[in-house]
N, C-alpha and C positions, 0 to 999 in steps of 0.2 A: 552450626551448620557451615558447610564449605560452599562458597559461591564461585562460579566461573562467569565472569563478565566478558562479553564479546565486544570487540572494537574493530570498526572498519573505517573507511574514508569519508563517511557522511559528515559534513561540516558541523562542528561543535558537539557532535554526539559523544566524542571521547571525553570532553570536559564535563558534560552533563552527567554521564554515567560514572565518572570518577567521583563526583560529589555524592551520588547515591551510595557508591561503594564505601566511601569514608563513613557515612552514617551507619551502614550495615556493620562495618567493623566496630564502631563505637557501641553497637548493641550486642557485642560479644561474639560475632561470627568472623570467619576467615574468608578473604577474598583473593581470587586469582584472576588473571586476565589472559585471554586468547586474542591476539591481534593479527589481523590478516596479513599485514605487511609492515616492514620497517619504515616505509614511506611516512607513516604516521608520526614518527619521531622527528621528522623534519617539517612536515606541513603543519602539524599541531603538537609541538613539543610539550611534554608534561613529565617531569621527573618522577612523580608519584607512580606512574605506570611504566614509563620508558626504562627506568633504572631499577625496577623492582625484581627481586629474585623470583617473584610469583607471576612474572609475565612471560608469555610464550608467543613467539612470532612464527606464523605459519610459513612465510617465505623463507625464513632461515632454516626451518625444519625441512622444507621441500628441497632446498639446495643441498643440504647435507645428505639427504637420503634419496636423491633423485634417481641415481643409477639403479638402485635396487627396486624402487617403487615402480619405475617404468616397465620393468620386466615381469612384474607380478600380474597374474590374471586378475581381472576385476570380479570380485565375488560378493557383491552386495545385492540385497533384495529390493532394488529401487529401479525406476526407469530413468533414462537419460533426461527426460523432461522434468521429472520431479526434482532431480538434483541440480541440473545445470541451466534449465531454460530461463530462469529468472535473471541469470547473468547474460546469457546469449541474447535475450530480448533487449537488454541494454546495449550490448555490442552491436546488434543489428540496427537499432534506432540511432545510435551515435556514430556508427560506421568506424569502429576501431577494434583492435585485439582479435583479428580474424585470421591471423597467419600461423598460429600454433598447430602442430600436427597431432595425429591421433595418439601417438606415444606420449606426448606432453600431457594430454588430458587423462590418459591412464594413470600417469604419475600423480596428477592432481587429485583424482578421485581416491586412489589408494592412500595418498598422503593425508587427505582430509579425514578419512576413516581412522587411520592409525594414530594421527595427531590427537584427535579428540578422545579416542579410546585410551591412549596413554595418560593424558592429562586427567580425565575423569577417574580412571582406575588408580593411578599413582597418588592422587591427592584426595581421594574419597569425596568427589564432588557430589553435592546433594541438589544444587540448583544451578541452572544455566540462565543468565539474565541478559536480555537484549531488548530490541523492539520486537514487533511481530515477525514471524519467519518471512523474510523478504529477499533472501539471496542464498546461494549455495553454502556459504560459510555458516550461516545460521541454520540452514536446513540440515546439514550434517551434524552440527552440534545437537540439534533437536532429536534426530533419529538415533544417533549413537547414545545420547543421554537417555532416550526412552528405553532402549535395550538394557541399559545399566541402571535403571530405576531412578533417573534424575527428573526433577520437576522443571519444566521449561516455563520461564516467566517472560512474557513479552509486553512491553508498554506501548500503547498506541492511543492516539487521540480518539475521542468518542464523537458520534454524530450529535450528541446532546451538548448544549452550551455549558462550558465550564465543568466538563466531566472527562475522564479518561478511562480506558479499559486496561485491565491486566489479563492478558490472554495466556492460556496454558496449553494450547494446541493449535494446529493449523486450520482444521476444518470444523471442529465440533463446538464452536462458541455458541452457535444458535441453539444447539441441544442443551447447553448449560443454562442459557437464558430462559428457555421455556420448560425446563425439566419439571418444575413444580407449579406450572401455570394455573392449574385448577384450584390450587390452594392459596393463590394470591388474594389476600384480603387487603383492600386499600385502606391505608390510614387516612386520617383527616389531613395531615400534612401532605401526603402523596396526592390526594385528590386536589388539594389547593395547588400543588406544584403542576400537576397535569393541566388544570384549567388555565393557569398562567402561561404555561408552555404553549398550549393550543392558541391562546389569544395572541401571542407574539410570534407564532410560527412563521407567518408569511414574511416577516421582517428580520428573521434570524438566520444567520449563516453558521455552519459548523466552525469551530475554532480553527481547524486546520486551513480553512479558506481565507481567514482574516490575515491581511498583510502577507499573503502568499506570493513569494518573489517570482515563482514560475508563472503566475497569472498576470504579471505585468507586461506591458508592451515593451519590446526591445527596441532601443533606439541606437543610433550611431555612437552617442556619448557613452552608452552602457558598454560598448565593445572596447572602448579605449579608456575606461574609468581607472581611477587609482587602485581600486580593489582588483580589477583584472590584471593590472600591471604587477601587483604584489603576488597574485596567483601564479603568473608567468615566472616570476623570480623564484618562487618556491619550487616550481616544476623543474627549472634548470638546476636548482640545488639537489633535487632528488636524483636527477640524471647523473650527477657527479658523485654522489655519495652512496647510492644503492644499486643493486643489480635487479633491474626491473623485470628481467626474464621470469623470475620466480614469484612475482606479484601477479598471480593469475587473474585477478579481477580487474586489473587496470592495464591500459596500453603502456608501451614504452613512453617515457615522459614527453618527448617532443611530439610523438604521434598523438598523445593525449591532448596536448596544448593545441595542436592544429585541428583536431577533431572538435574541440570545444568552440573554437572560433568559427569553423565551418558551419557547425550546428546553429550557432547564433545568427550568423549571416543568412543561412537558409530560412530560419524562422522569421527574421525581419522581412525578407523578400517574399516568402510564402504568404504572410499575413496581408501584405499590400496587394498581392495578385489575387488572393481568394475573396476579397471583400465583395466583389461584384456578383458573386454567386449566391449571397444570402438574400432571402426574401426580405424586402423592406419591412421595417417593424410596424408601420401603420397598416400595411396589407395583412400582416399576421393578426393585428388587433381586429381588423374587420372580419377576417375569416372566422376567428374563434368566437367573437362576441355575437356574431349573427348566426352561428352554428351552421355555416355553409358546408362544412365537410365533416365526415366521420374520420377521426384520426387517432393515431397512437404516437406516443413520444418515445424516441430512442435517443438517450443522452450518450454522446461520445465520451471516451476516456482519455486521460493523459497517458502517454506511453513514453518510456517504460515505467511500470508501477506494479508493486506486488499484488495489488487488488486484482489485476488481470494475469500477470505472468506466473503467480503462484496459485491464485484461487480460480483462475479460468484460463489456463494456457491454450485451450483450443479456440479461444475467441479474442485473440490479440490483434487480428487483422481487421481494422475498422471497415475497409472497403468491402471485404468479404462478408462481414456481419450485416452491413446495410443492404447489400445486394440480396443476400439470402433471406433476410426478413422481408424485404420488398417482394421477393418472388413468392412468398408464402402467405401474403396478405390477400384478402378478397379484392377483386377489381371494384373500385368505388371507395375503398378505404385508403387512407393516406398515412404515410410515415413521416412525422415531423422530426427531422434529425436536428437535435439541439446540440450545437457545438459546445464543448467544455472550455471555459475561459482559460484554464491552465494549458489547454491543447492548442491555443492560438499559434499558428505558424508551424505546428508540427507536421501537418500534412501539406503536400505540395498542390499546385494549381490543378493538376490533372485529377487529383482525388476529388476536389470540389466540382470540377467540370463534369466528371462522370456521375457522381451521385445526384447532382442537381438535374442531370439530364433524364434520370429515371422518372417515368410518368407518375408514379405513386409516391414520390419523395418531395418534401419541401425542406429546404435547408434554412435553419433558424440561427440567427446571429448569437454569438456567445454572450452578449450583453442582455439578451432578452430574458425577462423574468420566467424562469423555468417552472416555478410554482403556479404562476398564472396559466401557463401553457398546460400543465398537467390537470389543473382544475377544470378545464374545458374539454379534456380529452376523453377517450374511451378506455384509457389505460396506458401503462408504461411497459415497454419491452426493453430489457436491460441485461447487461452482463453482470455487473456487481455494483452499479452506481448508487450513490446516496439518494438519487432521485427516486429510486424504487422504494426506499424507506419512506420518503416524503409522500409518495403516492399512497402508501398504506395508511398514513395519517389522514389523507384526504378520501379514504374509503374507495380507492380506485384499484382495478385489477392490475397485478404486476406479473409479467411473464419473464421468469428469471432463468438465465442461461448458466451463470456461474455459481460459486459458493459465497455466501455472505451472512452476516449476523442475523438478518431479518428473514432468512429463507423459510422459516417455519411460522412466520407471522400470518395473520388473516389476509386473505385476498392474494397471496403469493402462490403462483403456479410454477412449479419447477419444470423446466423443459430439458429433455435429453438431446434434442436436436432442433434445428430450425423447422423441419417439416412438421413437428408436433404443434406448431402454431395453427396449422390447418384444422386440426381436430379439436383444439381447445379454445380458440379465440371467439367462437360463436356459441360456446356452451353457456347455459344459464348458470350464473354464480350465486352462491349463498349470500344473503344480505347480512352484513354485520352491523351491530349497533355500536355507537361510540363507546359505550361501556365495555363491550367485548374487546374492542381495539385498545382501549386504555389499559387493560390488564397486561397486554404485551409491552406497551410502552413503559409502564411502571416496572415490569419485570426487567426490562433493559436498563432502566434507571437504577434499579437495585444492583444490577450486575456491575455497573460502572462505579467510579470513585470521584469524589469532588476534587476539582482543581484542573489545571491545564498543564500540559507538558511544554514547558517554556524553553525548549532546546535552543531556539534561535534568539533568545532574549536574555543573555547573561546579566544584563543590568538589573533584572528583576529577581535574580537568584538570591535566596536567603537561606540561612542554615535551617530554620524551622520548616521551610518548604521542603527541603530534601529529607529532613527527618520524618515528615508526614508521609512522603512517598515510600521511604524505607519501611515505616510501620505498616502501610497498606500492602506492600509486597510480602512482608512476614505474615500478615493476616491471611492473605490469599493462599500462601503456601500451606498454612495450617488448615485452612478450609478444604483445599484440594486433597490433602492427605487424609483428612477425616472422611471425606466423601469416598475415597478409594477403599478405606477400611470398611 
């Protein structure tokens, strides 16, 4: 088979996927690379990819064909949001790359379509390999590949400890998980695993939250650290050696550097200013332990992130989400807004001032135990948060606005609008037994693969580790193609 591996600017992804690619080659397959920009050759140099005849750079392609691409009408069966919002959500949140005109974006869209069409066609690509579809570069590889009968393989960490997912679509993973749910016969080992998982559940974090750098408090020393200085040096090198105009997913290097520092300064200032709006933790304890209020939990999200910009693009404005949910809850019920630890400092003081002023909202500190909160609640109202999955395990109702892997699980009520809360929130719910819920959790466990995606931990990379990932990818491809037949 012929693989096309995607590479963009996410730190260490290039090195991680290069190791997987080498193992795929060792197993008798051919590998090609599509890189979003030549910036990668400076920021994360790697001869295996950078100097390969099988590597194609999109910014180079865009520059060469720009004049013809900008004058072509856009003739794709997609929406602006499906293709580009995941990138623009990042631009809006980080306040950069907002000066290109409409002609530029016409060239980009036409270029992405023709770029991937030519690579996939000319090299008979069978598989596109990357993470889950998280940006326009991956989205266009996915959609063009789908038309040309390519299998998309996206690696992403699982919500289960020491497990990861191999996704093959954008929205239908939940369908794949539950497709054979009635025939799930639990083995003795699976029952033992589930029992152990439930016993440790309250003390377990998903792997992606452990040592999560964006969850850490930003201090002045972080802003002038050696790592930040090295980053600045590389950005200056990029400005001297590449034409940033054609790197459509990134700002011009100096603008990028300034945006990065401004963002971190804002986060540091915002966190300090917002602390006074959180309900003190001892007051939260008293409220929930004495059952003084009927409440629902709304967990905020980190932004920008594919879980919202791709899977729930209509719900990326947290202020609007909270106001709209509040407006549709019965008077006397409360919305406990649990801030996400990774989102600390993302929102400004006015955001916290406004939502904490709403009479039916309580703002809960990001360090408060969300599982404890959910266990005392009447349910969770969420966009795509992992907290919704955790609520399923606790047999609580989940009112879901976005698309997510647990959307077809017991107790999950899919909402098409905020106003549907009015008609659903007081409806009597079917009661599920732990045995019924366990079938879905076991089905999810079966869908995942053992191990972690150690992208940020190169000191733990071993050859057998990447060989196992390559074997799992090949197994998934075989299984998907068998299912299609």
